[in-house]
C-alpha positions in Angstrom: -42.4 -20.9 83.8 -44.0 -24.2 83.1 -46.1 -24.9 80.1 -48.7 -27.7 80.2 -51.0 -28.8 77.4 -54.7 -29.1 78.5 -55.5 -32.9 78.5 -58.9 -32.2 76.8 -58.1 -29.7 74.1 -54.3 -29.3 73.9 -54.4 -25.5 74.7 -51.2 -24.4 76.5 -51.6 -23.6 80.2 -48.7 -21.5 81.7 -47.8 -21.1 85.3 -44.8 -20.0 87.4 -45.0 -23.1 89.7 -47.3 -25.9 91.0 -49.8 -23.6 92.6 -50.0 -21.0 89.8 -50.2 -23.8 87.1 -52.9 -25.6 89.1 -55.0 -22.5 89.5 -54.6 -21.7 85.8 -55.6 -25.2 84.8 -58.7 -25.0 87.1 -59.6 -21.7 85.5 -59.2 -23.2 82.0 -61.4 -26.2 82.9 -64.1 -23.8 84.2 -64.0 -21.2 81.4 -63.4 -23.4 78.3 -64.8 -26.8 79.2 -67.4 -25.8 81.9 -65.9 -28.3 84.3 -65.5 -27.3 87.9 -64.7 -29.4 91.0 -68.4 -29.1 92.1 -69.7 -30.4 88.8 -67.7 -33.6 88.8 -70.1 -36.5 89.6 -67.7 -38.6 91.8 -67.0 -35.6 94.1 -63.8 -34.3 95.5 -62.3 -33.4 98.8 -60.5 -30.5 97.2 -62.0 -27.0 97.5 -62.1 -25.0 94.3 -59.4 -22.5 95.4 -57.3 -25.0 97.6 -54.1 -25.2 95.5 -51.5 -24.5 98.1 -48.2 -26.5 97.8 -48.8 -30.0 99.0 -46.4 -31.5 101.6 -45.1 -34.9 100.5 -43.8 -37.4 103.0 -40.0 -38.0 102.9 -40.4 -41.5 101.6 -42.4 -40.3 98.6 -39.9 -37.5 97.9 -37.0 -39.9 98.0 -38.8 -42.5 95.8 -39.6 -39.9 93.2 -36.4 -37.8 93.2 -34.0 -40.6 94.2 -31.5 -39.9 96.9 -29.3 -36.8 96.6 -26.2 -39.0 96.3 -27.6 -40.7 93.2 -28.6 -37.5 91.5 -26.0 -35.7 89.3 -25.3 -32.0 89.8 -27.7 -30.0 87.6 -30.0 -32.9 87.0 -33.6 -31.8 86.5 -36.2 -32.2 89.2 -39.8 -33.1 88.3 -42.5 -30.5 88.0 -45.9 -31.1 89.4 -49.5 -30.1 89.1 -52.5 -30.7 91.3 -55.4 -32.5 89.5 -58.3 -30.0 89.5 -60.8 -32.8 90.1 -59.3 -35.0 92.8 -56.3 -33.1 94.1 -53.7 -35.8 93.3 -50.3 -34.6 92.5 -49.2 -35.4 89.0 -45.5 -35.2 88.2 -43.2 -35.1 85.2 -39.5 -34.3 84.5 -40.4 -32.2 81.4 -43.4 -30.1 80.3 -44.3 -32.8 77.7 -44.1 -35.6 80.2 -46.1 -33.6 82.8 -48.8 -33.0 80.0 -48.8 -36.7 79.1 -49.0 -37.8 82.8 -52.0 -35.4 83.4 -53.8 -36.7 80.3 -53.2 -40.3 81.4 -54.5 -39.5 84.9 -57.6 -37.9 83.5 -58.2 -40.8 81.1 -57.6 -43.7 83.6 -58.7 -42.2 86.9 -61.6 -39.9 85.8 -62.7 -41.6 82.6 -62.4 -38.4 80.5 -61.8 -38.4 76.8 -58.4 -36.8 76.4 -56.0 -35.8 73.6 -52.7 -37.5 73.7 -51.3 -35.9 70.5 -48.5 -33.6 71.2 -47.7 -35.1 74.5 -44.8 -37.6 74.9 
């Protein structure tokens, strides 16, 4: 299970993986903050329920995960979530880092007022 802090209110969002966590974040945005993909002014190419696993090209995977020969046995792999607004994949090695990276993305890319407290 992955726990993520909402970038807007710091409520915990829990999911079993990228798809489940992304759906739960989308539902949280809709029910608590009244934000849906359709209500975002700059639009999106992401359909509201389109949170299937995203295929990443091999170069992106190697860049983010490093090559297998450089990774130590048992080393953590990054978790990811799909931004409910634009569909970009946000990654982080820990739950805290994933929460921080999502808050940073919402702040910089979407210009939303976020809460960074509790996220490292």
